[in-house]
Kinemage of the C-alpha trace (Angstrom):
@kinemage 1
@onewidth
@group {chain A} dominant
@subgroup {mainchain}
@vectorlist {calphas} color= white
{ca met a 1} P 187.657 0.652 -112.800
{ca thr a 2} L 189.570 -1.713 -115.622
{ca gly a 3} L 192.140 0.727 -116.049
{ca val a 4} L 191.578 0.445 -120.304
{ca arg a 5} L 192.475 2.868 -122.571
{ca gly a 6} L 189.944 5.558 -123.944
{ca ala a 7} L 188.984 3.774 -127.338
{ca asp a 8} L 189.472 0.385 -125.712
{ca ser a 9} L 186.617 1.266 -123.562
{ca val a 10} L 184.505 2.002 -126.608
{ca tyr a 11} L 184.903 -1.209 -128.020
{ca leu a 12} L 184.482 -2.971 -124.760
{ca ala a 13} L 180.907 -1.248 -124.208
{ca leu a 14} L 179.662 -1.570 -127.239
{ca ala a 15} L 180.372 -5.421 -127.167
{ca arg a 16} L 179.136 -5.393 -123.869
{ca glu a 17} L 175.361 -3.667 -124.970
{ca leu a 18} L 175.728 -6.106 -127.982
{ca asp a 19} L 175.919 -9.251 -125.864
{ca ala a 20} L 179.001 -9.814 -127.985
{ca ser a 21} L 182.557 -11.209 -127.991
{ca leu a 22} L 184.939 -8.292 -128.521
{ca ile a 23} L 188.037 -10.138 -130.921
{ca thr a 24} L 191.366 -8.398 -130.177
{ca leu a 25} L 194.935 -9.559 -130.626
{ca asp a 26} L 195.995 -6.304 -127.926
{ca arg a 27} L 197.373 -7.657 -124.955
{ca gln a 28} L 196.116 -5.367 -122.531
{ca gln a 29} L 192.178 -5.770 -123.776
{ca leu a 30} L 192.461 -9.185 -123.736
{ca glu a 31} L 193.645 -9.098 -119.872
{ca arg a 32} L 191.624 -6.111 -118.250
{ca gly a 33} L 188.499 -5.883 -120.999
{ca lys a 34} L 187.427 -9.444 -119.441
{ca met a 35} L 186.058 -7.571 -116.392
{ca val a 36} L 183.687 -6.007 -118.378
{ca ala a 37} L 182.897 -8.493 -121.595
{ca thr a 38} L 183.997 -11.666 -122.995
{ca val a 39} L 187.268 -10.913 -124.848
{ca arg a 40} L 188.854 -13.636 -127.170
{ca arg a 41} L 191.884 -13.735 -129.624
{ca pro a 42} L 190.774 -14.331 -133.490
């Protein structure tokens, strides 16, 4: 379990499915999302 919020998990799953990076300023997405997909700051 990554501990990400519900809506964040949708964005991360989509990024993973599309083999794309999730670009975000959200600290929680950046820290916890890297277990699921590539997550970067703009």
